[in-house]
N, C-alpha and C positions, 0 to 999 in steps of 0.2 A: 749295372747285375753280377748276381753271385754268383750262379751257376752256367755258367754260357750254354748255348747249344751245341759248339763243339765237343763242352765236357760232356754235354749227353750225347754222340755221338759218338764217339770214344769209347764212353761205358766203364767198367770195370776197372779197364787200362788206368784211365785217366787219373785214378785215386791211386793207383800203384806209383805211375808215376809221380805223383805230387805229393807224395812222402811225408807230408805234414800235418794229416791227419789226426786230431787227437784223440785217444779214443777211451780213454780212462783205464788202460790195463796197465798204467808205469806203476810196479810194485814201491812202495812207502816203505820202508828200515823203520821200527823202532829205535827213537835215539838212545843212542850207548849213554851219555849224560845227560841230567836234567838241570844242569846250575848254568846259565848266561853267562855271561861275561859282567864283567863287574861297570863296562861304561857303554852298557848295555841300554837305552834309552826306555823307560817306561810310561806312556802316557794315555791321554784322551783327547779326543776327538769330537770337532763340535761343526757347528756355519752360524755364518751371521743369520741369515732370514730364519734359522727352524727353534733360535733360541732367545736373538734381543727383544723383538716386542716394538713396541715407543717408535710406530713405522709411519708416525707424524710429527717427531719430534726433530728438534734442533736444524732443519735444513733439511732434512734425508729430502732425497727425492724418489719418485713412483720406480717400482721396478715391473718387470712382468709379471713377478709373483702375488702381486697387488692386484691387481684385475683379475686374475684366473680365478674362471667361476669358479665360488662354495659347492654348485652340486658337482662337481669332478669332484670334491672331496668325500672320501667317503662318509665319514662324520657333520659332514657340513660346517666345519671349524674354520677358522681364518687363524695368521700367524699374527697376529694386532698385538697380544700380549705372550704367548708363548712363553719359554722361561722368564720372559721380565727381565734380563741379562745387561742390559742398558742399564737400568737400575740398579740390578743387582752381581753385578760382576763383581763383588768382592766378596760374596759367597760363595760364588761358584769357584776361585783362585783359593780359597781359604779350604775350601773342597780337595782340590787337585794336591797342593802341600799338605793338608795333613795325613791325605793315605800314602805320603813319600813318593808321588811320580816325581819326577823329573825333567816332564817334556810337556805343553800343552796345545794341538793344533787346532788354533780356529780360523778363519774369515773375515776377510774384510767384505763390509758391502760397499761395493762398487757404488751404489746410488746415493748411499749416507755419507761419503767421502767429495764425492764428481758427484752432483744429485743431477746431473742432465744430463754427464755421460760422456761429453765433449771438451768442457771452458779446460780439461788440464793443461790441453793444447798451449794456454797463454804461457810465454813463460815470458817474464818482465825484468827490468836489471835486478829490484831487491830478492828473487827467487818466484816461484811457483804461484802461478796464478791461474782464479778461476775454480778452485776446488773451495770445500765447505769445514772450514777451521776446526769446528765444531764437534763437528763428524773426525777428522783428524784427531782432537785433541782428546778419544772417548777410548782410541785405538793404544793411542800415547799410552794415558793413565792405566788402561789396561798390562800391558807391557809392562810398566814399571813397576806392576805391582806384582805380575809375574816374576821376574828378575828378581825382587826383593827377598823373594822367597826361594828364591834359589831353582827356577822352573826358566826350562828356555821356549820360550814362545816360535810357535813356528804359524807362519800366518799363510792360508791360500789367498788367493787375489783375485779367484773366481768360483763361485760356486753356487752358479746358476742364477745369480740373483741378476740380470741385465738392466741396467735403466733402462727407462720404459720408454725414452724418447728415442733412444738408438731403435728399439725393434721398431717402432712406429715409421721408420725408415729403414726398416728391412734388414736388421737386427742382424745376425752370425751369415744369412744370406747373403749379405751386403763384406764388400772386401773392405769401406770403407773402417768397419769396426774392430777388424784384427788393429789398425794404427790406433783408433780413440783407444783400445785396452792398452799397448802400448805407453801411451802417454800418461793414463792413469794410471801404469806401474811404474811408472817416472816419478809419478807424485808420491808412491806411497814410499818407495827407496830412497825418496829424495828427503822427505818429511818424517821418517820412522827409521830408515835407514842407520841411523849414530847408533841405537840399542835392539833393533829386530834385524836378524843376523840371519835369519833359517827363512825362505821365501817357497812356496807351493806356488806353483803357474798358476798352472789349473785344475780342479776336481772333478774328472771322471766325465771325461769331452764327449767321450762312446755314450753314456746315457742321457747327458744333453740333449746330443745328438739325434740318438733313434727317439728317446720315451717323449723327448718335447716338441719333436720336430717330424717323427713318422707316426709314432703309435696315438699323440697326442693326450696321453694322460700326466704328461707335465707342463708347464709354463713353457713357452707362449702355446700351448697345447697347437702347434697343426699338425694336421696329416699329410704333408706332402712328398711325398717317397724321391722325388724329380728332386727335390732341393738337397737332400743327402748330402750331395759331394760338396755342395758347397759350406756348409754347415760344418764339415768335420775339417776342409780345409783353411778354411778360415779361420776356424779354433785352431790349428800346428798352426798355421803363419802369425796369428795373434800373439801365441806361446812364444815363437822365437824371436820376434820385434821384442815381446817384453823382456825376454832371456839380453838381445844386445842393446834395449837403450838402459833397463837396470848396472851393466855387468861398464857400460859406456859412465855412468856418476856415481858407484860407490865396484871399486875391486875385490872388497873383503865378503863379498855376500854368501851365501851359500846357499845354493839355489837347485831347486826341484821341481818334478810336477808329479800328480799322482792320479792313474789310471783306474778301471776300475774292471781288472782281468780275470778273466776266466776260462776255466779248458772249452773247448765247443765240444763234445761228443756227440756221436750218432744215435739216436733213438734206435733199436734195436728190432731189427725188421728179419724178414726171409730171404729175402733178397736185400742186402743190406746196401749196395753202392752209391744207389741215393741219397740216401739219408748219410752218407760219410762225405758223400761230395756235398752235400747242403751244407755239413758242420764244417767242411773247408770254409766254404764261401763266408759262411759265419766269421768262423775266426780271422778270414781278412778284413772283413769289414769291421769287426769290434775290439779286435787286440791289434791287428797287423795295421789298421790305417791310422792310429796313435804311435805303435811303438814302432815303425818302420820310419816313419819321418823323420825320428827322434834321432834315432841311433843306424840309420842307416841314410839316407836324404832319398826316399821311395816308398811308393808306394804297392803295396803286393799287390795281386789281378785282380780279384774284384773291385778293392779300393779302388786299385787306379783306372778303371772303365770308370767308374761315378764321379774322380775328380779332375779327371782329363782334360772336360770343358771350361774349371776353372782356376789349375795350375799355371803361372806364367813362367816366362825364361825368367830364373834365379831364386824361384821360390826356395826348390827344394835347398839350396845353398843355404836359406834362412830356418829353417823350418828342422834340420841338423843343428843342433846345437848340443854343446859339452852342458853336460848338469853335476852336478855334483853329488845326487842321490834319485832316484826310484822311485815313488810313494806306492805301492801296491795297495786299493783297496779290494778287499774279498771277501766273496759270502756264499757262494756256491757256484759248480761247475751248468753249464747249460747243455743241454741235450734239444739237438734240432732235426731234424724230418723234412725230407724233398715233398713241395705239393708245385704243381704243373699251374697253377693259379695264384699261387701268391706274388707277392715283388719279388724277383730275386729268385723265385722257385725255392726260396727257406722260410720255414715259419716254426717257431717253437714245437718241439717236440715233448712226449712225456718220457722223464726219470726210468730207471728200475722200480716195476711194484714195492712196496714195502718201504723206501727209503723213508728215512727220520725227517721231522719237517721244523720246523720252526714255525710262530703267529702269522709272519710275514707272507708264510707258504714258499720261502728258501728249502730246498733242501739243503741239510748237512751233511756236507762231506770235506772233511779235511783234507782228504788225499788231493784233492784239488787243487788246495792251494801249495802245497809240494810241488805237484807237476807245473805250476805258473813258474816257482820259483827256480825247479831245474831248469823251467824252458827259457828262459833269462840268461840263468848262468852257459849255457851250451849256443841257443842263437841271437844273444845279443851281447857277448861278451863281460859275462859276469858284473853289470854294476854295483853300484851300495844301492841298496835293497834299507825301507822303512815300509813296514807294514802302517800305513796311513789310516785303515781300516782293517774292522773285524768285530763282528757281534751279529745278538742274536736277537730277536721278539721272543720272550719266553713265553711260550705258550699256557705256561701254569697261572699265568700271574692276569689274576683280576681286576687289579685297580691297581692305587697308590698301597693298601692297607698291605696287600702280599708282600712283603718283602722277604719273604727266604727263596728263593730263585736256584733253585742248584741246579736246571738244566743251564744256565747261563754260565757256571758255575764249569759245567761239564762240556760245555761249550768250545770256553775259552780256553781249558786245560788242553785238551783234542787239539787245537790249533795250534797251539802254541806247540806242542808237540811233533807237528808237522812243521813249523819253522826250525826247529833244533835239529829237525832230521834235514833239514837242507843245509842248516847251516855245515854239519858232517859232513855231507856232500860237496860242500866246496861253496858255495851261495853266500853272497857277502849280505849280511844281515845284522843291519847296526839296531834295529828298535821296533815297537810295538803298539801302536794305541788302538785302546779300545773305541772301538763306537758303542754307547756314547757317555758322559759323564751323569746330564738328568735325562729323567723323559722326557722328548721333545715333539716338537710337531712336523711329521715324521710327512711334508709333502702331501701327494695324494693322499696316503692313508689319516690323516690328521693324528688327533692323539691316542689313537685307541692302539697304535704299535707303541710295546715302551722295549727300549733298548738300552735305559739307563742302567750305571749303577746305583743310581740315587732315583727316589723316587719324588715327585713332586704331586700337591696337592693341589687342583687345580682350582679351587676357591680361595684357596689364601694362598698359593706359592708356597709353601714351607715344604723345604728340601729334608728327606728322611736317608741315610744310607739303607742298603737294602745288604744281604746278605756277601754278597757280590761284592763289594765296596770293600767291605773287611780284607774277603780272602784275596783280592787284588793287590790292596795296598800289601798286604803278606808276602807278598809276591814280588810286589814290585822293592818290597825293601831287605829279603831277602837273594834276589834270583833262582833258585831254585822251585823247581814246578811242584815238589813235594810241600811247596811250604803250607 
């Protein structure tokens, strides 16, 4: 439960005592310098299901997204072809390298590498058995191509494409899925870790938990708030088990994870304290439920109540793992309000009037990114941070022919100013990955939201760089925001 009845009884005093509601009043100074360090990473990010296509190729298993109803996709599309990157990866690599970028974050498809999700647990004297060699070879070729062009690969192990057979046995509501994930992680590290040194364990576990299992707008399409605690904890447990397994096999890996962090702000109201309680509860569920188990070995208030029934002795020692970096995916802050009839008494509220929005209907607020980064420094020991996703759907784009995406250039520049200001305030930030390289299949949005630096003709697959591609390329080469 997000807002407890005890909180309600305490009234406004509970908010004052809590001391951790994010109000959005944090002052963000302008950066003093506009030059980034010479070793700063400049990259783009993608995910397997959104770009690869080839869903039936070379022994790939089915995932939960393969069976997600097309009527729940806004444009009725599917990802059967997407960017066809399974066959056109060389074009993607060329676009990345030709732009002067030095890093690429992609995801490895669990069902492409371990089709049934579980056979990887079979370790034979000759090596790992039960994985799909053709799938692993695809990523091996991609890694080699990136390294040959001087681009560092960052591979995400789970970007929401759970093998269907695991979902049929409970998915993330089942504790067994955590162990199956650790087995899969071992396959990746053992087969690719001689060249793949940078691994991102999970992508946006909060989004997968809430949007996929409570709201139902993402696969597996469930609407069961009672299972949220299990889904949260089993993802955290899977992450800890995977890190342990990979480090046991290869001590030279650089391992991190990626979270969709956003400030939780109360919707403005005449009597604000109820909305402040709602914002506090949402912060504990969305941010704290994943940050705290990793960095502190505990769950905060509202999240602790949710996971209590599934946490076993020793689990929190497993979830608390040393990571080499934390990936931050940032798009916008949240505004929350109290609703006595809503689950946990929390529901999405309205941002202040007149806020700028992109075509994804996210409001544009770089100060929220600064707030997240400063909070990581003050509350979580100032971990090494990579901005592993940030970008926008251009509201002025009518289709592939519209390549003059001034809105995107301005969006990225302003968010990088927030990054630079946080660095000057003491945050340890080592890189920025733009979401994304090529306009792709954006989950429930289908193809109608365009986040890419490069447009793609849906009929031919031809890729055409936008204005933002040239701008981002110049920025990556110079490291200066005024490029």
